[in-house]
C-alpha positions as CSV (number, residue, x, y, z in Angstrom):
1,M,23.2,-35.8,-47.0
2,R,22.1,-37.8,-44.1
3,M,19.8,-39.9,-46.2
4,V,22.6,-40.5,-48.8
5,M,25.1,-41.4,-46.1
6,S,22.7,-43.9,-44.6
7,K,23.1,-45.9,-47.8
8,V,26.9,-46.2,-47.4
9,D,28.3,-49.2,-45.5
10,N,31.0,-49.4,-42.9
11,V,31.4,-45.6,-42.2
12,T,33.9,-45.3,-39.4
13,D,33.3,-43.0,-36.4
14,D,36.2,-40.8,-37.6
15,Q,34.4,-40.5,-41.0
16,K,31.1,-39.7,-39.3
17,A,32.6,-36.9,-37.3
18,K,34.3,-35.3,-40.3
19,I,31.2,-35.7,-42.4
20,A,29.1,-34.1,-39.6
21,D,31.5,-31.1,-39.6
22,I,31.3,-30.8,-43.4
23,T,27.5,-31.0,-43.4
24,K,27.2,-28.4,-40.6
25,D,29.4,-26.0,-42.5
26,A,27.4,-26.6,-45.7
27,M,24.1,-26.0,-43.9
28,A,25.4,-22.7,-42.5
29,K,26.5,-21.6,-46.0
30,A,23.1,-22.6,-47.4
31,R,21.3,-20.6,-44.7
32,D,23.5,-17.6,-45.5
33,I,22.8,-17.9,-49.2
34,R,19.0,-18.2,-48.6
35,D,19.0,-15.2,-46.3
36,D,21.1,-12.9,-48.6
37,A,18.7,-10.4,-50.0
38,T,21.2,-9.0,-52.4
39,L,21.2,-12.2,-54.5
40,S,18.8,-12.9,-57.3
41,D,17.0,-16.2,-57.3
42,D,19.3,-17.3,-60.1
43,D,22.3,-16.4,-58.1
44,K,21.0,-18.1,-55.0
45,R,20.3,-21.3,-57.1
46,E,23.8,-21.2,-58.6
47,K,25.5,-20.6,-55.2
48,T,23.3,-23.3,-53.6
49,M,24.3,-25.9,-56.3
50,A,28.0,-25.0,-55.9
51,N,27.6,-25.4,-52.1
52,M,26.0,-28.8,-52.5
53,K,28.7,-29.9,-55.0
54,S,31.4,-28.8,-52.6
55,E,29.8,-30.7,-49.7
56,A,29.5,-33.9,-51.8
57,D,33.1,-33.6,-53.1
58,Q,34.5,-33.1,-49.5
59,I,32.5,-36.1,-48.2
60,R,33.5,-38.2,-51.2
61,A,37.2,-37.5,-50.5
62,L,36.8,-39.1,-47.1
63,L,35.4,-42.4,-48.4
64,T,37.0,-45.6,-49.5
65,P,36.5,-46.5,-53.2
66,D,33.7,-49.0,-52.3
67,Q,32.0,-46.3,-50.2
68,Q,32.4,-43.8,-53.0
69,T,30.5,-46.0,-55.3
70,Q,27.7,-46.5,-52.8
71,F,27.7,-42.7,-52.1
72,D,27.6,-41.9,-55.8
73,D,24.7,-44.3,-56.4
74,A,22.8,-43.0,-53.4
75,L,23.3,-39.4,-54.4
76,K,22.1,-40.1,-58.0
77,A,19.0,-41.8,-56.6
78,A,18.3,-38.9,-54.2
79,M,18.6,-36.4,-57.0
80,K,16.4,-38.4,-59.3
81,G,13.8,-38.6,-56.5
82,K,13.9,-34.8,-56.1
83,R,13.4,-34.3,-59.8
84,R,10.5,-36.8,-59.8
85,K,8.9,-35.1,-56.8
86,K,9.1,-31.7,-58.5
87,A,7.6,-33.1,-61.7
88,D,4.8,-34.7,-59.7
89,D,3.9,-31.4,-58.0
90,G,4.0,-29.5,-61.2
91,S,6.9,-27.2,-60.3
92,A,9.2,-28.7,-62.9
93,P,8.5,-29.2,-66.6
94,P,8.1,-32.8,-67.7
95,P,11.2,-34.5,-69.1
96,P,11.5,-34.8,-72.9
97,A,10.1,-37.9,-74.6
98,A,12.4,-40.9,-75.1
99,D,12.7,-40.0,-78.8
100,G,13.9,-36.5,-77.9
101,S,10.7,-34.8,-78.9
102,A,9.0,-32.3,-76.6
103,P,6.4,-33.7,-74.3
104,A,2.7,-33.1,-75.0
105,P,1.3,-30.2,-72.9
106,A,-1.0,-31.3,-70.1
107,P,-4.8,-30.9,-70.8
108,A,-6.2,-27.6,-69.5
109,D,-8.9,-29.5,-67.5
110,G,-6.2,-31.0,-65.3
111,S,-6.8,-34.6,-66.4
112,A,-3.9,-36.8,-67.3
113,P,-2.3,-36.3,-70.7
114,P,-2.9,-38.9,-73.3
115,A,-0.7,-42.0,-73.4
116,P,2.2,-41.7,-75.9
117,P,1.9,-43.7,-79.1
118,P,3.6,-47.1,-79.2
119,P,7.1,-47.1,-80.6
120,S,7.4,-47.8,-84.3
121,L,9.2,-50.9,-85.3
């Protein structure tokens, strides 16, 4: 959340202190989730997402309307960047094509997939 908060203007010292406490608690919960051997990977993912949403909701509640807009925009950009990074490293499937069709599979030789056809007019 630090990177997201760095994009928000005019954060007061009081807001910074409260956000630090929220982030510290969220990090402790994330560590507990990660270290819980009784949880399946799907359960860990679900609990981690809920923890992240809770953290964002608590922080958002502390912000002014203008700051909330900046926070929302920065959070969306950060999440989009994470998805792009996962797609780039091959750990996430490619997004569907703009027309809603499934993306073409990557060539087996590791080369780049062929360019999509131009849109029909």
